[in-house]
DRENPA-948693 format. One record per residue: x, y, z of N, C-alpha, C in turn; residue number from 1; residue in three letters. Coordinates in Angstrom, 2 decimals, padded with zeros to 5 digits. Each point is the difference from the previous one (the first is absolute). Layout:
N
DOSE|n.xx|n.yy|n.zz|ca.xx|ca.yy|ca.zz|c.xx|c.yy|c.zz|seq|type
DOSE|X|Y|Z|X|Y|Z|X|Y|Z|NUM|ALA .
...
***
This chain:
233
DOSE|n.xx|n.yy|n.zz|ca.xx|ca.yy|ca.zz|c.xx|c.yy|c.zz|seq|type
DOSE|142.86|084.93|-002.01|000.87|001.12|-000.39|000.84|000.49|001.17|1|UNK .
DOSE|-000.68|000.11|001.15|000.71|000.43|001.20|001.10|-000.98|000.37|2|UNK .
DOSE|-000.34|-001.33|-000.15|001.00|-001.00|000.34|001.22|000.12|-000.90|3|UNK .
DOSE|-000.25|000.24|-001.31|001.12|000.11|-000.93|000.88|001.19|000.33|4|UNK .
DOSE|-000.67|001.11|000.43|000.77|001.20|000.35|000.89|-000.26|001.19|5|UNK .
DOSE|-000.58|-000.68|000.99|000.79|-000.30|001.20|001.18|-000.90|-000.33|6|UNK .
DOSE|-000.28|-000.98|-000.91|001.10|-000.89|-000.37|001.09|000.77|-000.73|7|UNK .
DOSE|-000.47|000.94|-000.87|000.96|000.79|-000.76|000.83|000.87|000.92|8|UNK .
DOSE|-000.69|000.67|000.97|000.73|000.83|000.93|000.95|-000.82|000.86|9|UNK .
DOSE|-000.48|-001.17|000.42|000.85|-000.86|000.82|001.22|-000.45|-000.77|10|UNK .
DOSE|-000.20|-000.35|-001.30|001.14|-000.42|-000.81|001.00|001.11|-000.16|11|UNK .
DOSE|-000.50|001.25|-000.19|000.90|001.14|-000.13|000.79|000.20|001.27|12|UNK .
DOSE|-000.70|-000.12|001.14|000.67|000.16|001.29|001.07|-001.03|000.19|13|UNK .
DOSE|-000.31|-001.23|-000.42|000.98|-001.07|000.14|001.22|000.26|-000.87|14|UNK .
DOSE|-000.26|000.54|-001.24|001.13|000.29|-000.89|000.89|001.09|000.59|15|UNK .
DOSE|-000.63|001.04|000.59|000.77|001.07|000.61|000.82|-000.52|001.17|16|UNK .
DOSE|-000.68|-000.84|000.83|000.70|-000.57|001.15|001.15|-000.88|-000.45|17|UNK .
DOSE|-000.22|-000.78|-001.05|001.07|-000.85|-000.52|001.17|000.82|-000.51|18|UNK .
DOSE|-000.32|001.12|-000.68|001.05|000.87|-000.51|000.83|000.59|001.13|19|UNK .
DOSE|-000.68|000.45|001.05|000.72|000.55|001.14|000.88|-001.04|000.66|20|UNK .
DOSE|-000.53|-001.23|000.08|000.76|-001.08|000.61|001.26|-000.31|-000.81|21|UNK .
DOSE|-000.12|000.06|-001.33|001.16|-000.26|-000.84|001.07|001.07|000.21|22|UNK .
DOSE|-000.44|001.27|000.11|000.95|001.09|000.24|000.69|-000.19|001.35|23|UNK .
DOSE|-000.79|-000.37|001.01|000.55|-000.22|001.33|001.01|-001.13|000.00|24|UNK .
DOSE|-000.33|-001.10|-000.67|000.91|-001.14|-000.05|001.30|000.36|-000.71|25|UNK .
DOSE|-000.13|000.79|-001.09|001.20|000.41|-000.72|000.89|000.89|000.88|26|UNK .
DOSE|-000.63|000.91|000.75|000.76|000.88|000.89|000.74|-000.81|001.06|27|UNK .
DOSE|-000.71|-000.99|000.56|000.62|-000.85|001.02|001.16|-000.79|-000.59|28|UNK .
DOSE|-000.18|-000.48|-001.23|001.07|-000.75|-000.65|001.21|000.89|-000.24|29|UNK .
DOSE|-000.25|001.25|-000.42|001.11|000.94|-000.22|000.74|000.28|001.30|30|UNK .
DOSE|-000.76|000.16|001.10|000.62|000.27|001.29|000.85|-001.18|000.45|31|UNK .
DOSE|-000.51|-001.22|-000.23|000.76|-001.19|000.40|001.29|-000.12|-000.81|32|UNK .
DOSE|-000.10|000.34|-001.29|001.19|-000.08|-000.84|001.04|001.03|000.42|33|UNK .
DOSE|-000.47|001.22|000.31|000.92|001.04|000.47|000.66|-000.43|001.31|34|UNK .
DOSE|-000.78|-000.59|000.88|000.54|-000.45|001.29|001.01|-001.11|-000.21|35|UNK .
DOSE|-000.31|-000.92|-000.93|000.90|-001.12|-000.24|001.34|000.50|-000.55|36|UNK .
DOSE|-000.05|000.98|-000.89|001.23|000.55|-000.56|000.83|000.70|001.07|37|UNK .
DOSE|-000.68|000.78|000.86|000.70|000.70|001.07|000.63|-000.97|000.97|38|UNK .
DOSE|-000.74|-001.04|000.38|000.52|-000.99|000.93|001.19|-000.73|-000.59|39|UNK .
DOSE|-000.10|-000.31|-001.30|001.11|-000.68|-000.64|001.24|000.85|-000.07|40|UNK .
DOSE|-000.19|001.31|-000.31|001.14|000.91|-000.11|000.70|000.18|001.34|41|UNK .
DOSE|-000.78|000.03|001.07|000.57|000.23|001.33|000.47|-001.28|000.67|42|UNK .
DOSE|-000.23|-001.13|-000.65|000.41|-001.26|000.60|-000.91|-000.46|001.11|43|UNK .
DOSE|-001.27|000.45|-000.03|-000.94|-000.38|001.06|-000.46|-001.43|-000.17|44|UNK .
DOSE|-000.24|-000.43|-001.24|-000.49|-001.35|-000.23|001.11|-001.01|000.24|45|UNK .
DOSE|-000.34|-001.20|000.46|001.00|-001.06|000.12|000.59|-000.30|-001.36|46|UNK .
DOSE|001.26|-000.49|-000.08|000.67|-000.22|-001.28|-000.82|-000.77|-001.01|47|UNK .
DOSE|-000.71|-001.03|000.45|-000.77|-000.81|-000.93|-001.22|000.68|-000.55|48|UNK .
DOSE|-000.39|001.15|000.57|-001.21|000.68|-000.44|000.29|001.39|-000.55|49|UNK .
DOSE|001.25|000.30|-000.29|000.36|001.32|-000.49|-000.08|000.00|-001.52|50|UNK .
DOSE|-001.03|000.65|-000.60|-000.20|-000.08|-001.44|001.01|000.82|-000.78|51|UNK .
DOSE|000.77|000.85|000.68|000.94|000.84|-000.73|001.37|-000.63|-000.05|52|UNK .
DOSE|000.42|-000.56|001.13|001.37|-000.49|000.11|000.15|-001.46|-000.38|53|UNK .
DOSE|-001.07|-000.75|-000.15|000.11|-001.41|-000.34|-000.98|-000.34|-001.10|54|UNK .
DOSE|000.11|-001.22|-000.50|-000.92|-000.46|-001.03|-001.16|-000.77|000.58|55|UNK .
DOSE|-000.15|-000.04|001.31|-001.09|-000.75|000.63|-001.32|000.72|-000.20|56|UNK .
DOSE|-001.05|-000.76|000.11|-001.34|000.59|-000.08|-000.26|000.87|001.21|57|UNK .
DOSE|-000.71|001.13|-000.19|-000.27|000.89|001.14|-000.94|-000.63|001.00|58|UNK .
DOSE|000.00|000.53|001.21|-000.89|-000.47|001.04|-001.46|000.25|-000.40|59|UNK .
DOSE|-000.92|-000.88|000.35|-001.42|000.23|-000.30|-000.46|001.36|000.51|60|UNK .
DOSE|-000.87|000.65|-000.82|-000.42|001.35|000.34|-000.66|000.09|001.36|61|UNK .
DOSE|-000.77|-001.01|000.39|-000.73|000.08|001.26|000.91|-000.10|001.22|62|UNK .
DOSE|001.31|-000.28|-000.22|000.93|-000.08|001.11|000.87|001.25|000.11|63|UNK .
DOSE|-000.05|000.89|-001.02|000.90|001.15|-000.02|-000.31|001.00|001.09|64|UNK .
DOSE|-001.25|000.38|000.15|-000.35|001.02|000.99|000.32|-000.46|001.41|65|UNK .
DOSE|-000.39|-001.23|000.40|000.39|-000.45|001.33|001.51|000.02|000.20|66|UNK .
DOSE|000.77|-000.39|-001.02|001.45|000.02|000.12|000.49|001.42|000.22|67|UNK .
DOSE|-000.55|000.94|-000.77|000.42|001.40|000.11|-000.29|000.56|001.39|68|UNK .
DOSE|-001.14|-000.36|000.55|-000.38|000.53|001.31|000.79|-000.64|001.11|69|UNK .
DOSE|000.33|-001.27|-000.17|000.62|-000.73|001.09|001.53|000.05|-000.05|70|UNK .
DOSE|000.54|000.20|-001.15|001.45|-000.05|-000.13|000.64|001.20|000.70|71|UNK .
DOSE|000.90|-000.27|000.92|000.58|001.05|000.81|000.76|001.02|-000.83|72|UNK .
DOSE|000.73|-000.48|-000.98|000.76|000.92|-000.84|-000.92|000.99|-000.70|73|UNK .
DOSE|-001.09|-000.51|-000.55|-000.94|000.88|-000.69|-000.59|001.04|000.92|74|UNK .
DOSE|-000.33|-000.40|001.22|-000.57|000.94|000.96|001.01|001.07|000.39|75|UNK .
DOSE|001.24|-000.40|000.23|001.04|000.96|000.35|000.29|000.95|-001.15|76|UNK .
DOSE|-000.04|-000.53|-001.22|000.27|000.84|-001.16|-001.08|001.08|-000.15|77|UNK .
DOSE|-001.24|-000.36|000.25|-001.07|000.99|-000.06|000.19|001.07|001.07|78|UNK .
DOSE|000.42|-000.41|001.19|000.26|000.98|001.07|001.13|000.94|-000.42|79|UNK .
DOSE|001.02|-000.55|-000.64|001.13|000.79|-000.46|-000.45|001.05|-001.02|80|UNK .
DOSE|-000.83|-000.40|-000.96|-000.48|000.94|-001.01|-000.88|001.09|000.59|81|UNK .
DOSE|-000.74|-000.32|001.05|-000.87|000.99|000.62|000.81|001.16|000.62|82|UNK .
DOSE|001.26|-000.27|000.33|000.85|001.04|000.58|000.64|000.88|-001.06|83|UNK .
DOSE|-000.36|-000.24|-001.26|000.48|000.82|-001.14|001.52|000.16|-000.01|84|UNK .
DOSE|000.76|-001.09|-000.07|001.46|000.12|-000.03|000.47|000.71|-001.27|85|UNK .
DOSE|001.06|000.77|000.12|000.50|000.78|-001.12|000.65|-000.89|-001.06|86|UNK .
DOSE|-000.13|000.43|-001.26|000.70|-000.68|-001.09|001.46|000.45|-000.03|87|UNK .
DOSE|000.83|-000.78|-000.69|001.42|000.35|-000.12|000.49|-000.39|-001.38|88|UNK .
DOSE|000.61|000.96|-000.70|000.55|-000.28|-001.32|001.52|000.12|-000.02|89|UNK .
DOSE|000.56|000.81|000.91|001.45|000.17|000.02|000.52|001.05|-000.95|90|UNK .
DOSE|-000.90|000.67|-000.70|000.40|001.06|-000.92|-000.81|001.26|000.28|91|UNK .
DOSE|000.66|001.18|-000.11|001.46|000.16|-000.15|000.73|-000.42|001.27|92|UNK .
DOSE|001.28|-000.36|-000.09|000.73|-000.47|001.18|-000.02|001.04|001.12|93|UNK .
DOSE|-000.39|-000.43|001.18|-000.02|000.87|001.16|000.20|-000.87|001.24|94|UNK .
DOSE|001.26|-000.15|000.46|000.30|-000.90|001.11|-000.81|000.29|001.27|95|UNK .
DOSE|-000.18|001.27|000.32|-000.73|000.34|001.23|-001.46|-000.42|-000.10|96|UNK .
DOSE|-000.63|000.27|-001.15|-001.39|-000.40|-000.17|-000.14|-001.52|-000.04|97|UNK .
DOSE|000.99|-000.66|-000.59|-000.04|-001.46|-000.05|000.05|-000.59|001.41|98|UNK .
DOSE|000.87|000.54|000.83|000.09|-000.51|001.37|-001.24|000.35|000.81|99|UNK .
DOSE|-000.53|001.18|-000.23|-001.25|000.38|000.67|-001.13|-000.93|-000.41|100|UNK .
DOSE|-000.03|-000.37|-001.28|-001.03|-000.93|-000.47|000.13|-001.34|000.71|101|UNK .
DOSE|001.24|-000.48|000.13|000.23|-001.28|000.67|-000.42|000.06|001.46|102|UNK .
DOSE|000.34|001.09|000.67|-000.38|000.15|001.40|-001.52|000.04|000.16|103|UNK .
DOSE|-000.66|000.73|-000.90|-001.46|000.09|000.06|-000.63|-001.36|-000.30|104|UNK .
DOSE|000.55|-000.71|-000.97|-000.53|-001.32|-000.35|000.09|-000.95|001.19|105|UNK .
DOSE|001.13|000.04|000.71|000.16|-000.87|001.16|-000.98|000.38|001.11|106|UNK .
DOSE|-000.22|001.28|000.15|-000.96|000.47|001.00|-001.41|-000.52|-000.31|107|UNK .
DOSE|-000.40|000.07|-001.26|-001.31|-000.50|-000.41|-000.10|-001.50|000.23|108|UNK .
DOSE|001.03|-000.74|-000.38|-000.01|-001.45|000.13|-000.10|-000.45|001.45|109|UNK .
DOSE|000.61|000.75|000.90|-000.07|-000.35|001.42|-001.43|000.07|000.53|110|UNK .
DOSE|-000.84|000.79|-000.66|-001.41|000.12|000.41|-000.88|-001.05|-000.68|111|UNK .
DOSE|000.59|-000.79|-000.88|-000.77|-001.02|-000.73|000.25|-001.39|000.55|112|UNK .
DOSE|001.27|-000.33|000.20|000.32|-001.37|000.41|001.36|-000.05|000.69|113|UNK .
DOSE|000.13|-000.96|000.93|001.28|-000.28|000.64|000.81|-001.02|-000.78|114|UNK .
DOSE|-000.63|-000.58|-001.02|000.66|-001.01|-000.82|000.82|000.70|-001.08|115|UNK .
DOSE|001.28|000.20|000.29|000.86|000.74|-000.91|000.25|-000.73|-001.31|116|UNK .
DOSE|-000.30|-001.31|-000.03|000.20|-000.77|-001.24|-000.94|000.48|-001.12|117|UNK .
DOSE|-001.12|000.62|000.39|-000.96|000.47|-001.02|000.30|001.43|-000.45|118|UNK .
DOSE|000.84|000.70|000.71|000.21|001.42|-000.27|000.56|000.27|-001.39|119|UNK .
DOSE|000.92|-000.83|-000.45|000.64|000.24|-001.29|-001.02|-000.05|-001.13|120|UNK .
DOSE|-000.91|-000.98|000.04|-001.02|-000.08|-001.04|-000.91|001.22|000.02|121|UNK .
DOSE|-000.33|000.46|001.18|-000.88|001.16|000.11|000.66|001.24|-000.57|122|UNK .
DOSE|001.21|000.30|000.47|000.62|001.27|-000.33|000.42|000.05|-001.47|123|UNK .
DOSE|000.44|-001.10|-000.57|000.41|000.02|-001.41|-001.20|000.08|-000.94|124|UNK .
DOSE|-001.19|-000.27|000.52|-001.21|000.19|-000.80|-000.17|001.46|-000.39|125|UNK .
DOSE|000.57|000.91|000.80|-000.13|001.43|-000.26|001.13|000.54|-000.89|126|UNK .
DOSE|000.90|-000.87|-000.46|001.03|000.42|-000.94|-000.62|000.31|-001.36|127|UNK .
DOSE|000.53|001.04|-000.64|-000.49|000.40|-001.32|001.18|000.32|-000.91|128|UNK .
DOSE|-000.14|-000.29|-001.28|000.99|000.37|-001.00|001.38|-000.57|000.27|129|UNK .
DOSE|001.03|000.85|000.07|001.39|-000.47|000.18|000.20|-000.87|001.23|130|UNK .
DOSE|-000.67|000.34|001.10|000.18|-000.80|001.22|-000.56|-001.41|-000.19|131|UNK .
DOSE|-001.08|-000.11|-000.78|-000.55|-001.33|-000.29|000.98|-000.80|-000.84|132|UNK .
DOSE|000.63|000.63|-000.99|001.00|-000.69|-000.82|001.19|-000.44|000.86|133|UNK .
DOSE|000.43|000.90|000.89|001.12|-000.34|000.89|-000.36|-001.20|000.87|134|UNK .
DOSE|-001.20|000.00|000.55|-000.39|-001.08|000.90|-000.12|-001.33|-000.74|135|UNK .
DOSE|-000.49|000.01|-001.21|-000.08|-001.24|-000.79|001.40|-000.57|-000.22|136|UNK .
DOSE|000.98|000.88|-000.24|001.38|-000.46|-000.18|000.56|-000.55|001.30|137|UNK .
DOSE|-000.35|000.62|001.13|000.47|-000.47|001.31|-000.54|-001.40|000.28|138|UNK .
DOSE|-001.27|-000.21|-000.27|-000.60|-001.31|000.26|000.72|-001.10|-000.77|139|UNK .
DOSE|000.32|000.29|-001.25|000.71|-001.00|-000.83|001.40|-000.25|000.55|140|UNK .
DOSE|000.66|001.07|000.44|001.37|-000.14|000.49|000.07|-000.67|001.36|141|UNK .
DOSE|-000.94|000.34|000.89|000.02|-000.52|001.37|-000.53|-001.43|000.05|142|UNK .
DOSE|-001.14|-000.22|-000.65|-000.62|-001.31|000.06|-000.53|-000.31|001.39|143|UNK .
DOSE|-001.05|-000.76|000.09|-000.56|-000.36|001.30|-000.68|001.16|000.69|144|UNK .
DOSE|-000.24|-000.17|001.30|-000.69|001.01|000.80|000.97|001.08|000.46|145|UNK .
DOSE|-000.43|001.25|-000.10|000.80|001.13|000.44|-000.59|000.55|001.29|146|UNK .
DOSE|000.77|000.01|001.06|-000.49|000.48|001.29|-000.10|001.53|-000.01|147|UNK .
DOSE|-000.71|000.54|000.99|-000.14|001.45|000.08|001.35|000.67|000.25|148|UNK .
DOSE|000.83|-000.57|000.87|001.31|000.59|000.27|000.86|000.00|-001.26|149|UNK .
DOSE|-000.07|-001.08|-000.75|000.76|-000.07|-001.25|-000.55|001.01|-001.01|150|UNK .
DOSE|-001.30|000.15|-000.04|-000.61|000.97|-000.90|000.49|001.41|000.30|151|UNK .
DOSE|000.07|000.35|001.28|000.44|001.34|000.38|001.45|000.25|-000.44|152|UNK .
DOSE|000.85|-001.01|000.14|001.40|000.13|-000.43|000.07|000.24|-001.50|153|UNK .
DOSE|-000.76|-000.79|-000.76|-000.01|000.13|-001.45|-000.55|001.36|-000.44|154|UNK .
DOSE|-001.06|000.43|000.66|-000.63|001.28|-000.34|000.96|001.16|000.27|155|UNK .
DOSE|000.63|-000.02|001.17|000.93|001.07|000.35|001.19|000.03|-000.94|156|UNK .
DOSE|000.54|-001.16|-000.36|001.13|-000.05|-000.92|-000.36|000.59|-001.36|157|UNK .
DOSE|-001.26|-000.20|-000.41|-000.43|000.47|-001.31|-000.34|001.49|000.00|158|UNK .
DOSE|-000.70|000.46|001.03|-000.57|001.35|-000.05|000.65|001.00|000.97|159|UNK .
DOSE|000.80|-000.48|000.94|000.71|000.90|000.92|001.48|-000.37|-000.03|160|UNK .
DOSE|000.76|000.59|-000.91|001.41|-000.37|-000.18|000.83|000.20|001.26|161|UNK .
DOSE|001.14|-000.67|000.05|000.91|000.11|001.15|000.45|001.44|000.22|162|UNK .
DOSE|000.21|000.73|-001.08|000.47|001.39|000.13|-001.01|000.84|000.76|163|UNK .
DOSE|-001.27|-000.24|-000.23|-001.05|000.74|000.70|-000.02|-000.39|001.47|164|UNK .
DOSE|000.11|-001.30|000.27|-000.02|-000.46|001.38|001.21|000.50|000.78|165|UNK .
DOSE|001.16|000.05|-000.67|001.21|000.52|000.66|-000.18|001.48|000.35|166|UNK .
DOSE|-000.62|000.75|-000.90|-000.23|001.42|000.27|-000.97|000.19|001.16|167|UNK .
DOSE|-001.03|-000.82|000.03|-000.97|000.09|001.09|000.62|-000.43|001.34|168|UNK .
DOSE|000.90|-000.96|-000.06|000.69|-000.45|001.21|000.84|001.15|000.56|169|UNK .
DOSE|000.72|000.69|-000.86|000.82|001.14|000.44|-000.87|001.10|000.57|170|UNK .
DOSE|-001.17|000.20|-000.63|-000.92|001.02|000.49|-000.53|-000.36|001.39|171|UNK .
DOSE|-000.24|-001.27|000.21|-000.47|-000.46|001.31|001.08|000.16|001.06|172|UNK .
DOSE|001.22|-000.32|-000.37|001.10|000.08|000.95|000.24|001.44|000.47|173|UNK .
DOSE|-000.20|000.95|-000.89|000.28|001.41|000.34|-001.26|000.76|000.40|174|UNK .
DOSE|-001.12|-000.69|000.14|-001.27|000.67|000.30|000.00|000.64|001.39|175|UNK .
DOSE|-000.37|001.27|000.03|-000.20|000.71|001.27|-001.31|000.76|-000.08|176|UNK .
DOSE|-000.49|000.39|001.14|-001.27|000.72|000.05|000.12|001.37|-000.66|177|UNK .
DOSE|001.07|000.71|000.29|000.18|001.31|-000.60|-001.18|000.92|000.28|178|UNK .
DOSE|-000.52|000.63|-001.04|-001.12|000.91|000.17|-001.36|-000.66|-000.12|179|UNK .
DOSE|-000.01|-001.34|-000.12|-001.27|-000.72|-000.13|-000.72|-000.09|001.34|180|UNK .
DOSE|-001.31|-000.17|-000.07|-000.76|-000.31|001.21|000.29|-001.44|000.39|181|UNK .
DOSE|-000.33|-000.35|001.23|000.21|-001.38|000.45|-000.78|-000.98|-000.88|182|UNK .
DOSE|-001.21|000.39|-000.36|-000.83|-000.87|-000.84|000.64|-000.22|-001.36|183|UNK .
DOSE|000.48|001.09|-000.62|000.63|-000.11|-001.32|001.29|-000.81|000.08|184|UNK .
DOSE|000.78|000.22|001.07|001.24|-000.75|000.19|-000.29|-001.49|000.17|185|UNK .
DOSE|-001.02|-000.31|000.78|-000.37|-001.39|000.23|-000.45|-000.67|-001.30|186|UNK .
DOSE|-000.80|000.72|-000.80|-000.47|-000.57|-001.27|001.18|-000.32|-000.92|187|UNK .
DOSE|000.95|000.94|-000.08|001.15|-000.22|-000.87|000.89|-001.10|000.56|188|UNK .
DOSE|000.12|-000.06|001.31|000.78|-001.06|000.64|-000.56|-001.37|-000.36|189|UNK .
DOSE|-001.30|-000.14|000.10|-000.64|-001.28|-000.32|000.13|-000.34|-001.48|190|UNK .
DOSE|-000.14|001.01|-000.86|000.07|-000.23|-001.44|001.39|-000.47|-000.43|191|UNK .
DOSE|001.04|000.58|000.64|001.37|-000.35|-000.37|000.55|-001.19|000.77|192|UNK .
DOSE|-000.64|-000.34|001.11|000.55|-001.05|000.87|000.06|-001.36|-000.69|193|UNK .
DOSE|-000.84|-000.22|-000.99|000.04|-001.30|-000.67|001.28|-000.21|-000.82|194|UNK .
DOSE|000.75|001.09|-000.23|001.27|-000.13|-000.71|001.15|-000.29|000.96|195|UNK .
DOSE|-000.25|000.07|001.29|001.04|-000.28|000.98|-000.43|-001.00|001.04|196|UNK .
DOSE|-000.75|-000.99|-000.43|-000.55|-000.99|000.95|001.08|-000.74|000.77|197|UNK .
DOSE|001.18|-000.20|-000.63|001.06|-000.72|000.69|000.52|000.79|001.20|198|UNK .
DOSE|-000.05|001.33|-000.09|000.52|000.85|001.06|-000.98|000.19|001.14|199|UNK .
DOSE|-001.26|-000.23|-000.26|-001.02|000.17|001.04|-000.79|-001.31|000.16|200|UNK .
DOSE|000.75|-001.08|000.06|-000.63|-001.33|000.06|-000.77|-000.20|001.30|201|UNK .
DOSE|000.40|000.68|001.07|-000.71|-000.10|001.27|-000.74|001.30|000.27|202|UNK .
DOSE|-001.00|-000.07|000.85|-000.77|001.19|000.32|000.85|001.03|000.72|203|UNK .
DOSE|000.95|-000.47|000.82|000.88|000.92|000.71|000.91|000.75|-000.96|204|UNK .
DOSE|000.51|-000.72|-001.01|000.86|000.65|-001.00|-000.80|001.03|-000.81|205|UNK .
DOSE|-001.24|-000.32|-000.28|-000.87|000.94|-000.72|-000.25|001.25|000.84|206|UNK .
DOSE|-000.22|-000.19|001.29|-000.23|001.12|000.92|001.22|000.91|000.07|207|UNK .
DOSE|001.18|-000.59|000.08|001.23|000.79|000.10|000.24|000.81|-001.28|208|UNK .
DOSE|-000.25|-000.62|-001.14|000.18|000.71|-001.28|-000.99|001.17|-000.09|209|UNK .
DOSE|-001.22|-000.21|000.44|-001.02|001.06|-000.04|000.41|001.16|000.90|210|UNK .
DOSE|000.45|-000.29|001.21|000.37|001.06|000.95|001.25|000.76|-000.46|211|UNK .
DOSE|000.94|-000.71|-000.63|001.21|000.67|-000.47|-000.31|001.10|-001.02|212|UNK .
DOSE|-001.11|-000.14|-000.69|-000.35|000.98|-001.02|-000.76|001.20|000.54|213|UNK .
DOSE|-000.33|-000.01|001.28|-000.74|001.10|000.60|000.91|001.18|000.33|214|UNK .
DOSE|-000.60|001.14|000.29|000.77|001.18|000.42|000.72|-000.31|001.31|215|UNK .
DOSE|001.11|000.67|000.24|000.80|-000.24|001.20|-000.81|000.23|001.27|216|UNK .
DOSE|-000.85|001.01|000.01|-000.82|000.29|001.18|-000.97|-001.14|000.27|217|UNK .
DOSE|-000.58|-000.52|-001.05|-000.93|-001.14|000.16|000.74|-001.22|000.52|218|UNK .
DOSE|001.21|-000.22|-000.52|000.78|-001.17|000.45|000.31|000.12|001.49|219|UNK .
DOSE|000.30|001.22|000.46|000.28|000.20|001.42|-001.22|-000.32|000.85|220|UNK .
DOSE|-001.16|000.46|-000.46|-001.22|-000.24|000.76|-000.33|-001.49|000.07|221|UNK .
DOSE|000.34|-000.71|-001.06|-000.31|-001.44|-000.04|001.05|-000.84|000.72|222|UNK .
DOSE|001.18|000.56|000.20|001.10|-000.78|000.60|-000.30|-000.44|001.43|223|UNK .
DOSE|-000.82|000.79|000.70|-000.32|-000.36|001.39|-001.09|-001.07|000.08|224|UNK .
DOSE|-000.59|-000.29|-001.12|-001.05|-001.03|-000.04|000.61|-001.33|-000.46|225|UNK .
DOSE|-000.49|-001.04|000.55|000.53|-001.33|-000.37|-000.80|-000.56|-001.17|226|UNK .
DOSE|000.22|000.60|-001.15|-000.72|-000.40|-001.20|000.74|-001.17|-000.67|227|UNK .
DOSE|-000.72|-001.04|-000.26|000.60|-001.20|-000.59|-000.61|-000.40|-001.33|228|UNK .
DOSE|-001.13|000.61|-000.37|-000.66|-000.39|-001.24|-000.28|001.22|-000.86|229|UNK .
DOSE|-000.14|-000.25|-001.28|-000.31|001.07|-000.95|-001.36|000.62|000.31|230|UNK .
DOSE|-000.97|-000.81|000.36|-001.34|000.51|000.31|000.04|000.95|001.19|231|UNK .
DOSE|000.79|-000.32|001.01|000.13|000.90|001.16|000.64|001.31|-000.39|232|UNK .
DOSE|001.00|-000.09|-000.89|000.68|001.22|-000.46|-000.98|000.90|-000.73|233|UNK .
***
């Protein structure tokens, strides 16, 4: 009788263990499938193993995790997501916020990778709604690989019209310190300087433009110093 009880208890334990194992295996299978879909969407898998973009059979499951861990693009993408980059929809239209978003996105990307060829894929992943529709149309129209510099031109043309840039250029040209503190003047100078890059192409030209906007008394005090760079100013 005791032996039968032990066998019965052992069988029950085995059934419970088997049930848990089935749940675990199903969870692992779900995780692999989610990973495979994500890798396919981001273009991480080689063309012959991309189950979304081609009709080829997917890569064997036991090779997916090593690929994900070892593939440089996947590792960089995870680092990018950890920095919580902002989403962008482009609505309602706001040229200043759009440009601020682009500047912030570039700042984040610089902390992820020096390989600018990957930046476009990363940053457009954060597009939502109308901006996603716009980008899909751009890809069809452009064809091939879009460089980061080309992306910035396209983005600015779409979300920061020429009229806005012309107004900001005029504001930069007439910028003076006025009643602002030096810190506030410097912040505004830097913010507007990207609209007049042709005029301050050298560090010396940037320094001269910065000093011209200072109070006359400050300019006199600086005139006796041989300042040649914006940082020195």
